[in-house]
N, CA, C and O atoms as a Tripos MOL2 file, in Angstrom:
@<TRIPOS>MOLECULE
protein
  316   315    79     0     0
PROTEIN
NO_CHARGES

@<TRIPOS>ATOM
      1 N         143.0490    8.9550   91.8150 N.3       1 MET1
      2 CA        143.5850    7.5700   92.2170 C.3       1 MET1
      3 C         144.7480    8.1040   93.2020 C.2       1 MET1
      4 O         145.4470    9.0990   93.0070 O.2       1 MET1
      5 N         144.7990    7.2780   94.2350 N.am      2 LYS2
      6 CA        145.7780    7.6700   95.1130 C.3       2 LYS2
      7 C         147.2570    7.0150   94.5630 C.2       2 LYS2
      8 O         147.2830    6.0620   93.7830 O.2       2 LYS2
      9 N         148.3790    7.6220   95.0470 N.am      3 GLY3
     10 CA        149.5300    7.2700   94.7290 C.3       3 GLY3
     11 C         150.1510    7.7220   93.4300 C.2       3 GLY3
     12 O         151.2170    7.2480   93.0380 O.2       3 GLY3
     13 N         149.4520    8.6790   92.7370 N.am      4 LEU4
     14 CA        149.9960    9.3000   91.5090 C.3       4 LEU4
     15 C         150.4410   10.4520   91.9600 C.2       4 LEU4
     16 O         149.8780   11.1370   92.8130 O.2       4 LEU4
     17 N         151.6330   10.7450   91.3120 N.am      5 SER5
     18 CA        152.4700   12.1700   91.4810 C.3       5 SER5
     19 C         151.6750   13.1900   90.4800 C.2       5 SER5
     20 O         150.8420   12.8410   89.6430 O.2       5 SER5
     21 N         152.1100   14.5270   90.7440 N.am      6 MET6
     22 CA        151.8090   15.5700   89.8420 C.3       6 MET6
     23 C         152.5420   15.1190   88.4850 C.2       6 MET6
     24 O         151.7970   15.0560   87.5070 O.2       6 MET6
     25 N         153.5500   14.8770   88.3350 N.am      7 GLY7
     26 CA        154.2150   14.2520   87.0880 C.3       7 GLY7
     27 C         153.3160   13.3080   86.3990 C.2       7 GLY7
     28 O         153.0110   13.4170   85.2110 O.2       7 GLY7
     29 N         152.8690   12.2990   87.2530 N.am      8 ASP8
     30 CA        152.2490   11.2410   86.7200 C.3       8 ASP8
     31 C         150.8000   11.9240   86.0570 C.2       8 ASP8
     32 O         150.4810   11.5360   84.9330 O.2       8 ASP8
     33 N         150.0570   12.7900   86.6520 N.am      9 TRP9
     34 CA        149.1080   13.4130   86.1550 C.3       9 TRP9
     35 C         149.1660   14.0770   84.9900 C.2       9 TRP9
     36 O         148.2960   14.0530   84.1200 O.2       9 TRP9
     37 N         150.6020   14.9180   84.9470 N.am     10 SER10
     38 CA        150.7480   15.4970   83.8030 C.3      10 SER10
     39 C         151.0000   14.5260   82.4770 C.2      10 SER10
     40 O         150.5720   14.7600   81.3470 O.2      10 SER10
     41 N         151.6920   13.5320   82.8280 N.am     11 LEU11
     42 CA        151.8960   12.4780   81.7910 C.3      11 LEU11
     43 C         150.5880   11.8470   81.3160 C.2      11 LEU11
     44 O         150.3750   11.5740   80.1350 O.2      11 LEU11
     45 N         149.8830   11.6710   82.1350 N.am     12 ILE12
     46 CA        148.2260   11.1660   81.7210 C.3      12 ILE12
     47 C         147.7080   12.1410   80.9110 C.2      12 ILE12
     48 O         147.2130   11.8590   79.8190 O.2      12 ILE12
     49 N         147.7720   13.2730   81.3380 N.am     13 ALA13
     50 CA        146.9860   14.5420   80.7070 C.3      13 ALA13
     51 C         147.7190   14.5600   79.3490 C.2      13 ALA13
     52 O         146.9860   14.8970   78.4190 O.2      13 ALA13
     53 N         148.8000   14.3190   79.0690 N.am     14 ARG14
     54 CA        149.4680   14.5150   77.8300 C.3      14 ARG14
     55 C         149.0670   13.3330   76.8790 C.2      14 ARG14
     56 O         148.8160   13.5820   75.7000 O.2      14 ARG14
     57 N         149.0030   12.0930   77.3480 N.am     15 TYR15
     58 CA        148.3720   11.0990   76.6980 C.3      15 TYR15
     59 C         147.0360   11.1940   76.2530 C.2      15 TYR15
     60 O         146.7400   10.9070   75.0930 O.2      15 TYR15
     61 N         146.1120   11.6170   77.1770 N.am     16 LEU16
     62 CA        144.8630   11.8570   76.8980 C.3      16 LEU16
     63 C         144.6190   12.8790   75.8350 C.2      16 LEU16
     64 O         143.6520   12.7880   75.0780 O.2      16 LEU16
     65 N         145.4610   13.8210   75.7750 N.am     17 LYS17
     66 CA        145.3420   14.8060   74.7340 C.3      17 LYS17
     67 C         146.1600   14.3440   73.5240 C.2      17 LYS17
     68 O         146.4850   15.2200   72.7230 O.2      17 LYS17
     69 N         146.4850   13.2490   73.3190 N.am     18 ASP18
     70 CA        147.4520   12.8680   72.2800 C.3      18 ASP18
     71 C         148.6280   13.6980   71.8780 C.2      18 ASP18
     72 O         148.8970   14.0070   70.7170 O.2      18 ASP18
     73 N         149.3160   14.0370   72.9670 N.am     19 GLU19
     74 CA        150.4960   14.8090   72.8610 C.3      19 GLU19
     75 C         151.6410   13.9900   73.6070 C.2      19 GLU19
     76 O         152.5730   14.6840   74.0140 O.2      19 GLU19
     77 N         151.7030   12.8320   73.8110 N.am     20 ALA20
     78 CA        152.6090   11.9370   74.3930 C.3      20 ALA20
     79 C         153.7050   11.6790   73.3840 C.2      20 ALA20
     80 O         153.4930   11.2890   72.2360 O.2      20 ALA20
     81 N         154.8650   11.9200   73.8900 N.am     21 SER21
     82 CA        156.1330   11.4520   73.2230 C.3      21 SER21
     83 C         156.3390    9.9410   73.2790 C.2      21 SER21
     84 O         155.6170    9.2300   73.9780 O.2      21 SER21
     85 N         157.3740    9.4430   72.5030 N.am     22 LYS22
     86 CA        157.8320    8.0850   72.6920 C.3      22 LYS22
     87 C         158.1320    7.8480   74.2950 C.2      22 LYS22
     88 O         157.7470    6.9130   74.9970 O.2      22 LYS22
     89 N         158.8150    8.8080   74.5980 N.am     23 ASP23
     90 CA        159.3690    8.5460   76.2620 C.3      23 ASP23
     91 C         158.2650    8.5810   76.9680 C.2      23 ASP23
     92 O         158.3020    7.8460   77.9540 O.2      23 ASP23
     93 N         157.2030    9.2280   76.8020 N.am     24 ASP24
     94 CA        155.9930    9.5340   77.6660 C.3      24 ASP24
     95 C         155.3250    8.0330   77.6060 C.2      24 ASP24
     96 O         154.8910    7.4740   78.6130 O.2      24 ASP24
     97 N         155.3030    7.5160   76.4280 N.am     25 LEU25
     98 CA        154.5360    6.3430   76.3660 C.3      25 LEU25
     99 C         155.2720    5.1750   77.0790 C.2      25 LEU25
    100 O         154.6280    4.2630   77.5980 O.2      25 LEU25
    101 N         156.5440    5.2110   77.0970 N.am     26 LEU26
    102 CA        157.2440    4.2570   77.7170 C.3      26 LEU26
    103 C         156.9330    4.5240   79.2300 C.2      26 LEU26
    104 O         156.6730    3.5890   79.9870 O.2      26 LEU26
    105 N         156.9670    5.7930   79.6340 N.am     27 GLN27
    106 CA        156.7910    6.0340   81.2260 C.3      27 GLN27
    107 C         155.3280    5.3740   81.4050 C.2      27 GLN27
    108 O         155.1550    4.4720   82.2250 O.2      27 GLN27
    109 N         154.4930    5.7700   80.7590 N.am     28 LEU28
    110 CA        152.9150    5.4250   80.8910 C.3      28 LEU28
    111 C         153.0410    3.9930   81.0560 C.2      28 LEU28
    112 O         152.5740    3.5430   82.1030 O.2      28 LEU28
    113 N         153.5650    3.1950   80.2560 N.am     29 ASP29
    114 CA        153.7270    1.5950   80.1710 C.3      29 ASP29
    115 C         154.0660    1.1900   81.7140 C.2      29 ASP29
    116 O         153.3880    0.3560   82.3130 O.2      29 ASP29
    117 N         155.1500    1.8400   82.2840 N.am     30 LEU30
    118 CA        155.5480    1.5220   83.7190 C.3      30 LEU30
    119 C         154.5270    2.0230   84.6090 C.2      30 LEU30
    120 O         154.1750    1.3000   85.5420 O.2      30 LEU30
    121 N         154.0880    2.9720   84.4760 N.am     31 LEU31
    122 CA        153.1070    3.7280   85.2750 C.3      31 LEU31
    123 C         151.6090    2.6200   85.4650 C.2      31 LEU31
    124 O         150.9410    2.4140   86.4780 O.2      31 LEU31
    125 N         151.4730    2.1500   84.2860 N.am     32 VAL32
    126 CA        150.1520    1.1660   84.2220 C.3      32 VAL32
    127 C         150.6270   -0.2360   84.9180 C.2      32 VAL32
    128 O         149.8840   -0.8320   85.6980 O.2      32 VAL32
    129 N         151.8610   -0.6840   84.5870 N.am     33 LYS33
    130 CA        152.3840   -1.7270   85.3570 C.3      33 LYS33
    131 C         152.2940   -1.7030   86.9790 C.2      33 LYS33
    132 O         151.9610   -2.6530   87.6890 O.2      33 LYS33
    133 N         152.6640   -0.4150   87.3990 N.am     34 ASN34
    134 CA        152.3830   -0.2780   88.8860 C.3      34 ASN34
    135 C         151.0960    0.0830   89.2710 C.2      34 ASN34
    136 O         150.7080   -0.0310   90.4340 O.2      34 ASN34
    137 N         150.2960    0.5840   88.2090 N.am     35 HIS35
    138 CA        148.8470    0.8370   88.8580 C.3      35 HIS35
    139 C         147.9470    0.1970   87.7730 C.2      35 HIS35
    140 O         147.5410    0.8490   86.8110 O.2      35 HIS35
    141 N         147.6170   -1.2850   87.9980 N.am     36 PRO36
    142 CA        146.9430   -2.0120   86.9420 C.3      36 PRO36
    143 C         145.4760   -1.2250   86.4860 C.2      36 PRO36
    144 O         144.9790   -1.0690   85.3700 O.2      36 PRO36
    145 N         145.0290   -0.8210   87.7920 N.am     37 ASN37
    146 CA        143.5060   -0.1400   87.4360 C.3      37 ASN37
    147 C         143.8390    0.9350   86.2670 C.2      37 ASN37
    148 O         142.9140    1.1670   85.4880 O.2      37 ASN37
    149 N         144.8170    1.4760   86.1060 N.am     38 LEU38
    150 CA        144.9800    2.8390   85.2430 C.3      38 LEU38
    151 C         144.6400    2.2180   83.9530 C.2      38 LEU38
    152 O         144.1470    3.0830   83.2290 O.2      38 LEU38
    153 N         144.6990    1.1200   83.3900 N.am     39 LYS39
    154 CA        144.2140    0.6910   81.8450 C.3      39 LYS39
    155 C         142.7740    0.6290   81.9800 C.2      39 LYS39
    156 O         142.1350    1.3270   81.1930 O.2      39 LYS39
    157 N         142.1650   -0.0400   82.7860 N.am     40 MET40
    158 CA        140.7610    0.0380   82.9030 C.3      40 MET40
    159 C         140.2170    1.2590   82.8520 C.2      40 MET40
    160 O         139.2410    1.4200   82.1190 O.2      40 MET40
    161 N         140.7020    2.2780   83.5620 N.am     41 GLU41
    162 CA        140.1700    3.6570   83.6380 C.3      41 GLU41
    163 C         140.4710    4.4180   82.3500 C.2      41 GLU41
    164 O         139.6990    5.2930   81.9580 O.2      41 GLU41
    165 N         141.5400    4.1090   81.7120 N.am     42 PHE42
    166 CA        141.7440    4.8600   80.4010 C.3      42 PHE42
    167 C         140.9640    4.2390   79.3950 C.2      42 PHE42
    168 O         140.6350    4.9200   78.4240 O.2      42 PHE42
    169 N         140.6160    3.0520   79.4730 N.am     43 ASP43
    170 CA        139.5780    2.4950   78.4180 C.3      43 ASP43
    171 C         138.3040    2.9610   78.8260 C.2      43 ASP43
    172 O         137.6230    3.2870   77.8540 O.2      43 ASP43
    173 N         137.8060    3.0910   79.7890 N.am     44 TRP44
    174 CA        136.5010    3.5430   80.4310 C.3      44 TRP44
    175 C         136.5630    5.0200   79.7800 C.2      44 TRP44
    176 O         135.7430    5.3420   78.9190 O.2      44 TRP44
    177 N         137.4770    5.8250   80.1850 N.am     45 LEU45
    178 CA        137.6210    7.3840   79.6660 C.3      45 LEU45
    179 C         137.6270    7.4310   78.2440 C.2      45 LEU45
    180 O         137.0410    8.3310   77.6420 O.2      45 LEU45
    181 N         138.2230    6.5610   77.6920 N.am     46 GLY46
    182 CA        138.2560    6.8040   75.9760 C.3      46 GLY46
    183 C         136.8330    6.4480   75.4400 C.2      46 GLY46
    184 O         136.3610    7.0080   74.4500 O.2      46 GLY46
    185 N         136.2150    5.5420   76.1090 N.am     47 ARG47
    186 CA        134.9110    5.2580   75.3840 C.3      47 ARG47
    187 C         133.7720    6.2990   75.7110 C.2      47 ARG47
    188 O         132.8960    6.5900   74.8980 O.2      47 ARG47
    189 N         133.8790    6.9060   77.1580 N.am     48 GLU48
    190 CA        133.1010    7.9720   77.3300 C.3      48 GLU48
    191 C         133.3960    9.3500   76.6460 C.2      48 GLU48
    192 O         132.4700   10.1090   76.3540 O.2      48 GLU48
    193 N         134.6440    9.6410   76.4080 N.am     49 LEU49
    194 CA        134.9560   10.9080   75.6720 C.3      49 LEU49
    195 C         134.7120   10.6890   74.1730 C.2      49 LEU49
    196 O         134.6070   11.6820   73.4530 O.2      49 LEU49
    197 N         134.6200    9.5210   73.6830 N.am     50 ASN50
    198 CA        134.3050    9.4680   72.2590 C.3      50 ASN50
    199 C         132.9220    8.8470   71.9670 C.2      50 ASN50
    200 O         132.6020    8.3090   70.9070 O.2      50 ASN50
    201 N         132.2010    8.9900   72.9910 N.am     51 SER51
    202 CA        130.7080    8.5870   72.5840 C.3      51 SER51
    203 C         130.2250    9.9400   72.0830 C.2      51 SER51
    204 O         130.5870   11.0650   72.4260 O.2      51 SER51
    205 N         129.2440    9.5260   71.1140 N.am     52 PRO52
    206 CA        128.5010   10.6400   70.3640 C.3      52 PRO52
    207 C         127.8930   11.5910   71.2620 C.2      52 PRO52
    208 O         128.1080   12.7960   71.1380 O.2      52 PRO52
    209 N         127.0920   11.0820   72.2260 N.am     53 LYS53
    210 CA        126.5760   12.1830   73.2570 C.3      53 LYS53
    211 C         127.4550   13.0860   73.9020 C.2      53 LYS53
    212 O         127.1010   14.2350   74.1670 O.2      53 LYS53
    213 N         128.5480   12.6560   74.1630 N.am     54 VAL54
    214 CA        129.5850   13.5790   74.9720 C.3      54 VAL54
    215 C         130.0810   14.4930   73.8870 C.2      54 VAL54
    216 O         130.1560   15.7110   74.0490 O.2      54 VAL54
    217 N         130.4340   13.8480   72.7270 N.am     55 GLN55
    218 CA        130.9550   14.9990   71.5080 C.3      55 GLN55
    219 C         129.7810   15.9720   71.2150 C.2      55 GLN55
    220 O         130.1490   17.1120   70.9330 O.2      55 GLN55
    221 N         128.7960   15.8110   71.2220 N.am     56 ASN56
    222 CA        127.6320   16.6280   71.0230 C.3      56 ASN56
    223 C         127.2870   17.6330   72.0040 C.2      56 ASN56
    224 O         126.8110   18.7190   71.6760 O.2      56 ASN56
    225 N         127.5110   17.3010   73.1810 N.am     57 THR57
    226 CA        127.0400   18.1330   74.3370 C.3      57 THR57
    227 C         128.3430   18.5600   75.4140 C.2      57 THR57
    228 O         128.1280   19.1170   76.4910 O.2      57 THR57
    229 N         129.5310   18.2470   74.9900 N.am     58 PHE58
    230 CA        130.5250   18.7170   75.8160 C.3      58 PHE58
    231 C         130.9990   20.1620   75.7080 C.2      58 PHE58
    232 O         131.5240   20.6910   74.7290 O.2      58 PHE58
    233 N         130.7060   20.7290   76.9500 N.am     59 ASP59
    234 CA        131.0440   22.2420   76.9140 C.3      59 ASP59
    235 C         132.0720   22.2770   78.1570 C.2      59 ASP59
    236 O         131.7460   21.9900   79.3090 O.2      59 ASP59
    237 N         133.3570   22.6680   77.7540 N.am     60 PHE60
    238 CA        134.4180   22.6650   78.8480 C.3      60 PHE60
    239 C         134.4770   24.0040   79.3110 C.2      60 PHE60
    240 O         134.2420   24.8620   78.4610 O.2      60 PHE60
    241 N         134.7750   24.4400   80.6410 N.am     61 ASP61
    242 CA        134.8330   25.5200   81.0250 C.3      61 ASP61
    243 C         136.2190   25.4900   81.8760 C.2      61 ASP61
    244 O         136.3150   25.2190   83.0730 O.2      61 ASP61
    245 N         137.2920   25.8370   80.9620 N.am     62 ALA62
    246 CA        138.5610   25.6510   81.4750 C.3      62 ALA62
    247 C         138.9410   26.4700   82.8410 C.2      62 ALA62
    248 O         139.6080   26.0020   83.7640 O.2      62 ALA62
    249 N         138.4210   27.6960   82.7910 N.am     63 VAL63
    250 CA        138.8030   28.5380   83.9970 C.3      63 VAL63
    251 C         138.2150   27.8160   85.4430 C.2      63 VAL63
    252 O         138.8200   27.6720   86.5060 O.2      63 VAL63
    253 N         136.8140   27.4180   85.0880 N.am     64 THR64
    254 CA        136.2120   26.8110   86.2360 C.3      64 THR64
    255 C         136.8870   25.4290   86.6170 C.2      64 THR64
    256 O         136.9420   25.0300   87.7810 O.2      64 THR64
    257 N         137.3740   24.7620   85.5750 N.am     65 ALA65
    258 CA        137.9170   23.4000   85.8950 C.3      65 ALA65
    259 C         139.3610   23.8310   86.6800 C.2      65 ALA65
    260 O         139.7430   23.2140   87.6740 O.2      65 ALA65
    261 N         139.9880   24.7850   86.1950 N.am     66 PHE66
    262 CA        141.3740   24.9450   86.8610 C.3      66 PHE66
    263 C         141.2040   25.5450   88.2700 C.2      66 PHE66
    264 O         142.0840   25.3680   89.1120 O.2      66 PHE66
    265 N         140.0500   26.2760   88.5530 N.am     67 LYS67
    266 CA        139.8740   26.7110   89.8460 C.3      67 LYS67
    267 C         139.5630   25.4610   90.8280 C.2      67 LYS67
    268 O         140.1160   25.3660   91.9240 O.2      67 LYS67
    269 N         138.7180   24.5980   90.3890 N.am     68 ARG68
    270 CA        138.3280   23.4020   91.1380 C.3      68 ARG68
    271 C         139.4430   22.6040   91.3160 C.2      68 ARG68
    272 O         139.6050   22.0850   92.4210 O.2      68 ARG68
    273 N         140.3800   22.3790   90.2770 N.am     69 LEU69
    274 CA        141.5550   21.4330   90.4030 C.3      69 LEU69
    275 C         142.3980   22.2710   91.5240 C.2      69 LEU69
    276 O         142.7390   21.7120   92.5660 O.2      69 LEU69
    277 N         142.6900   23.5200   91.2860 N.am     70 ASN70
    278 CA        143.6690   24.1130   92.4160 C.3      70 ASN70
    279 C         143.0550   24.0410   93.7950 C.2      70 ASN70
    280 O         143.7930   23.7790   94.7450 O.2      70 ASN70
    281 N         141.8090   24.2450   93.9760 N.am     71 LYS71
    282 CA        141.1510   24.1060   95.1660 C.3      71 LYS71
    283 C         141.3940   22.6230   95.7520 C.2      71 LYS71
    284 O         141.7850   22.4160   96.9010 O.2      71 LYS71
    285 N         141.1600   21.7990   94.9720 N.am     72 ARG72
    286 CA        141.4220   20.1130   95.4280 C.3      72 ARG72
    287 C         142.7770   20.1440   95.7940 C.2      72 ARG72
    288 O         143.0930   19.7220   96.9060 O.2      72 ARG72
    289 N         143.7200   20.6320   94.9350 N.am     73 PHE73
    290 CA        145.0780   20.4970   95.3750 C.3      73 PHE73
    291 C         145.3530   21.2880   96.7570 C.2      73 PHE73
    292 O         146.0910   20.7610   97.5900 O.2      73 PHE73
    293 N         144.8760   22.3100   96.9600 N.am     74 GLU74
    294 CA        145.0200   23.1040   98.3070 C.3      74 GLU74
    295 C         144.5360   22.1620   99.4230 C.2      74 GLU74
    296 O         145.2610   21.8510  100.3680 O.2      74 GLU74
    297 N         143.2600   21.7200   99.2650 N.am     75 LEU75
    298 CA        142.6850   20.8330  100.2390 C.3      75 LEU75
    299 C         143.5580   19.4640  100.5640 C.2      75 LEU75
    300 O         143.5190   18.8770  101.6450 O.2      75 LEU75
    301 N         144.2670   19.1120   99.5450 N.am     76 GLU76
    302 CA        144.9750   17.9120   99.7550 C.3      76 GLU76
    303 C         146.5860   18.1720  100.0020 C.2      76 GLU76
    304 O         147.4660   17.3100   99.9780 O.2      76 GLU76
    305 N         146.7400   19.5600  100.2410 N.am     77 ASP77
    306 CA        148.2240   19.9600  100.6380 C.3      77 ASP77
    307 C         148.9680   19.6150   99.5010 C.2      77 ASP77
    308 O         150.0200   19.0370   99.7730 O.2      77 ASP77
    309 N         148.7500   19.7890   98.3360 N.am     78 LEU78
    310 CA        149.5970   19.4570   97.1330 C.3      78 LEU78
    311 C         150.2260   20.8520   96.7650 C.2      78 LEU78
    312 O         151.2980   20.8020   96.1610 O.2      78 LEU78
    313 N         149.7860   21.8860   97.0030 N.am     79 VAL79
    314 CA        150.2420   23.4740   96.6370 C.3      79 VAL79
    315 C         150.5470   24.2000   97.8770 C.2      79 VAL79
    316 O         150.9010   25.3780   97.8320 O.2      79 VAL79
@<TRIPOS>BOND
     1     1     2 1
     2     2     3 1
     3     3     4 2
     4     3     5 am
     5     5     6 1
     6     6     7 1
     7     7     8 2
     8     7     9 am
     9     9    10 1
    10    10    11 1
    11    11    12 2
    12    11    13 am
    13    13    14 1
    14    14    15 1
    15    15    16 2
    16    15    17 am
    17    17    18 1
    18    18    19 1
    19    19    20 2
    20    19    21 am
    21    21    22 1
    22    22    23 1
    23    23    24 2
    24    23    25 am
    25    25    26 1
    26    26    27 1
    27    27    28 2
    28    27    29 am
    29    29    30 1
    30    30    31 1
    31    31    32 2
    32    31    33 am
    33    33    34 1
    34    34    35 1
    35    35    36 2
    36    35    37 am
    37    37    38 1
    38    38    39 1
    39    39    40 2
    40    39    41 am
    41    41    42 1
    42    42    43 1
    43    43    44 2
    44    43    45 am
    45    45    46 1
    46    46    47 1
    47    47    48 2
    48    47    49 am
    49    49    50 1
    50    50    51 1
    51    51    52 2
    52    51    53 am
    53    53    54 1
    54    54    55 1
    55    55    56 2
    56    55    57 am
    57    57    58 1
    58    58    59 1
    59    59    60 2
    60    59    61 am
    61    61    62 1
    62    62    63 1
    63    63    64 2
    64    63    65 am
    65    65    66 1
    66    66    67 1
    67    67    68 2
    68    67    69 am
    69    69    70 1
    70    70    71 1
    71    71    72 2
    72    71    73 am
    73    73    74 1
    74    74    75 1
    75    75    76 2
    76    75    77 am
    77    77    78 1
    78    78    79 1
    79    79    80 2
    80    79    81 am
    81    81    82 1
    82    82    83 1
    83    83    84 2
    84    83    85 am
    85    85    86 1
    86    86    87 1
    87    87    88 2
    88    87    89 am
    89    89    90 1
    90    90    91 1
    91    91    92 2
    92    91    93 am
    93    93    94 1
    94    94    95 1
    95    95    96 2
    96    95    97 am
    97    97    98 1
    98    98    99 1
    99    99   100 2
   100    99   101 am
   101   101   102 1
   102   102   103 1
   103   103   104 2
   104   103   105 am
   105   105   106 1
   106   106   107 1
   107   107   108 2
   108   107   109 am
   109   109   110 1
   110   110   111 1
   111   111   112 2
   112   111   113 am
   113   113   114 1
   114   114   115 1
   115   115   116 2
   116   115   117 am
   117   117   118 1
   118   118   119 1
   119   119   120 2
   120   119   121 am
   121   121   122 1
   122   122   123 1
   123   123   124 2
   124   123   125 am
   125   125   126 1
   126   126   127 1
   127   127   128 2
   128   127   129 am
   129   129   130 1
   130   130   131 1
   131   131   132 2
   132   131   133 am
   133   133   134 1
   134   134   135 1
   135   135   136 2
   136   135   137 am
   137   137   138 1
   138   138   139 1
   139   139   140 2
   140   139   141 am
   141   141   142 1
   142   142   143 1
   143   143   144 2
   144   143   145 am
   145   145   146 1
   146   146   147 1
   147   147   148 2
   148   147   149 am
   149   149   150 1
   150   150   151 1
   151   151   152 2
   152   151   153 am
   153   153   154 1
   154   154   155 1
   155   155   156 2
   156   155   157 am
   157   157   158 1
   158   158   159 1
   159   159   160 2
   160   159   161 am
   161   161   162 1
   162   162   163 1
   163   163   164 2
   164   163   165 am
   165   165   166 1
   166   166   167 1
   167   167   168 2
   168   167   169 am
   169   169   170 1
   170   170   171 1
   171   171   172 2
   172   171   173 am
   173   173   174 1
   174   174   175 1
   175   175   176 2
   176   175   177 am
   177   177   178 1
   178   178   179 1
   179   179   180 2
   180   179   181 am
   181   181   182 1
   182   182   183 1
   183   183   184 2
   184   183   185 am
   185   185   186 1
   186   186   187 1
   187   187   188 2
   188   187   189 am
   189   189   190 1
   190   190   191 1
   191   191   192 2
   192   191   193 am
   193   193   194 1
   194   194   195 1
   195   195   196 2
   196   195   197 am
   197   197   198 1
   198   198   199 1
   199   199   200 2
   200   199   201 am
   201   201   202 1
   202   202   203 1
   203   203   204 2
   204   203   205 am
   205   205   206 1
   206   206   207 1
   207   207   208 2
   208   207   209 am
   209   209   210 1
   210   210   211 1
   211   211   212 2
   212   211   213 am
   213   213   214 1
   214   214   215 1
   215   215   216 2
   216   215   217 am
   217   217   218 1
   218   218   219 1
   219   219   220 2
   220   219   221 am
   221   221   222 1
   222   222   223 1
   223   223   224 2
   224   223   225 am
   225   225   226 1
   226   226   227 1
   227   227   228 2
   228   227   229 am
   229   229   230 1
   230   230   231 1
   231   231   232 2
   232   231   233 am
   233   233   234 1
   234   234   235 1
   235   235   236 2
   236   235   237 am
   237   237   238 1
   238   238   239 1
   239   239   240 2
   240   239   241 am
   241   241   242 1
   242   242   243 1
   243   243   244 2
   244   243   245 am
   245   245   246 1
   246   246   247 1
   247   247   248 2
   248   247   249 am
   249   249   250 1
   250   250   251 1
   251   251   252 2
   252   251   253 am
   253   253   254 1
   254   254   255 1
   255   255   256 2
   256   255   257 am
   257   257   258 1
   258   258   259 1
   259   259   260 2
   260   259   261 am
   261   261   262 1
   262   262   263 1
   263   263   264 2
   264   263   265 am
   265   265   266 1
   266   266   267 1
   267   267   268 2
   268   267   269 am
   269   269   270 1
   270   270   271 1
   271   271   272 2
   272   271   273 am
   273   273   274 1
   274   274   275 1
   275   275   276 2
   276   275   277 am
   277   277   278 1
   278   278   279 1
   279   279   280 2
   280   279   281 am
   281   281   282 1
   282   282   283 1
   283   283   284 2
   284   283   285 am
   285   285   286 1
   286   286   287 1
   287   287   288 2
   288   287   289 am
   289   289   290 1
   290   290   291 1
   291   291   292 2
   292   291   293 am
   293   293   294 1
   294   294   295 1
   295   295   296 2
   296   295   297 am
   297   297   298 1
   298   298   299 1
   299   299   300 2
   300   299   301 am
   301   301   302 1
   302   302   303 1
   303   303   304 2
   304   303   305 am
   305   305   306 1
   306   306   307 1
   307   307   308 2
   308   307   309 am
   309   309   310 1
   310   310   311 1
   311   311   312 2
   312   311   313 am
   313   313   314 1
   314   314   315 1
   315   315   316 2
@<TRIPOS>SUBSTRUCTURE
     1 MET1         2 RESIDUE 1 A MET
     2 LYS2         6 RESIDUE 1 A LYS
     3 GLY3        10 RESIDUE 1 A GLY
     4 LEU4        14 RESIDUE 1 A LEU
     5 SER5        18 RESIDUE 1 A SER
     6 MET6        22 RESIDUE 1 A MET
     7 GLY7        26 RESIDUE 1 A GLY
     8 ASP8        30 RESIDUE 1 A ASP
     9 TRP9        34 RESIDUE 1 A TRP
    10 SER10       38 RESIDUE 1 A SER
    11 LEU11       42 RESIDUE 1 A LEU
    12 ILE12       46 RESIDUE 1 A ILE
    13 ALA13       50 RESIDUE 1 A ALA
    14 ARG14       54 RESIDUE 1 A ARG
    15 TYR15       58 RESIDUE 1 A TYR
    16 LEU16       62 RESIDUE 1 A LEU
    17 LYS17       66 RESIDUE 1 A LYS
    18 ASP18       70 RESIDUE 1 A ASP
    19 GLU19       74 RESIDUE 1 A GLU
    20 ALA20       78 RESIDUE 1 A ALA
    21 SER21       82 RESIDUE 1 A SER
    22 LYS22       86 RESIDUE 1 A LYS
    23 ASP23       90 RESIDUE 1 A ASP
    24 ASP24       94 RESIDUE 1 A ASP
    25 LEU25       98 RESIDUE 1 A LEU
    26 LEU26      102 RESIDUE 1 A LEU
    27 GLN27      106 RESIDUE 1 A GLN
    28 LEU28      110 RESIDUE 1 A LEU
    29 ASP29      114 RESIDUE 1 A ASP
    30 LEU30      118 RESIDUE 1 A LEU
    31 LEU31      122 RESIDUE 1 A LEU
    32 VAL32      126 RESIDUE 1 A VAL
    33 LYS33      130 RESIDUE 1 A LYS
    34 ASN34      134 RESIDUE 1 A ASN
    35 HIS35      138 RESIDUE 1 A HIS
    36 PRO36      142 RESIDUE 1 A PRO
    37 ASN37      146 RESIDUE 1 A ASN
    38 LEU38      150 RESIDUE 1 A LEU
    39 LYS39      154 RESIDUE 1 A LYS
    40 MET40      158 RESIDUE 1 A MET
    41 GLU41      162 RESIDUE 1 A GLU
    42 PHE42      166 RESIDUE 1 A PHE
    43 ASP43      170 RESIDUE 1 A ASP
    44 TRP44      174 RESIDUE 1 A TRP
    45 LEU45      178 RESIDUE 1 A LEU
    46 GLY46      182 RESIDUE 1 A GLY
    47 ARG47      186 RESIDUE 1 A ARG
    48 GLU48      190 RESIDUE 1 A GLU
    49 LEU49      194 RESIDUE 1 A LEU
    50 ASN50      198 RESIDUE 1 A ASN
    51 SER51      202 RESIDUE 1 A SER
    52 PRO52      206 RESIDUE 1 A PRO
    53 LYS53      210 RESIDUE 1 A LYS
    54 VAL54      214 RESIDUE 1 A VAL
    55 GLN55      218 RESIDUE 1 A GLN
    56 ASN56      222 RESIDUE 1 A ASN
    57 THR57      226 RESIDUE 1 A THR
    58 PHE58      230 RESIDUE 1 A PHE
    59 ASP59      234 RESIDUE 1 A ASP
    60 PHE60      238 RESIDUE 1 A PHE
    61 ASP61      242 RESIDUE 1 A ASP
    62 ALA62      246 RESIDUE 1 A ALA
    63 VAL63      250 RESIDUE 1 A VAL
    64 THR64      254 RESIDUE 1 A THR
    65 ALA65      258 RESIDUE 1 A ALA
    66 PHE66      262 RESIDUE 1 A PHE
    67 LYS67      266 RESIDUE 1 A LYS
    68 ARG68      270 RESIDUE 1 A ARG
    69 LEU69      274 RESIDUE 1 A LEU
    70 ASN70      278 RESIDUE 1 A ASN
    71 LYS71      282 RESIDUE 1 A LYS
    72 ARG72      286 RESIDUE 1 A ARG
    73 PHE73      290 RESIDUE 1 A PHE
    74 GLU74      294 RESIDUE 1 A GLU
    75 LEU75      298 RESIDUE 1 A LEU
    76 GLU76      302 RESIDUE 1 A GLU
    77 ASP77      306 RESIDUE 1 A ASP
    78 LEU78      310 RESIDUE 1 A LEU
    79 VAL79      314 RESIDUE 1 A VAL
């Protein structure tokens, strides 16, 4: 989603990992007010991540994911 900063993505990651503090949740409320589509995306993502088929087949390769994310950031001149 365009218009989100690295700090916003970090906040979203903490929320999705259920590690958000009370201050994080307040910031997240403001972020959703500024980007209304985020609520819909969170709802969709929550359903997808909690579906039985994903829980049974989810195999996450953190090293590859980090490399892909870093490459994307380089292509978008974020790092």
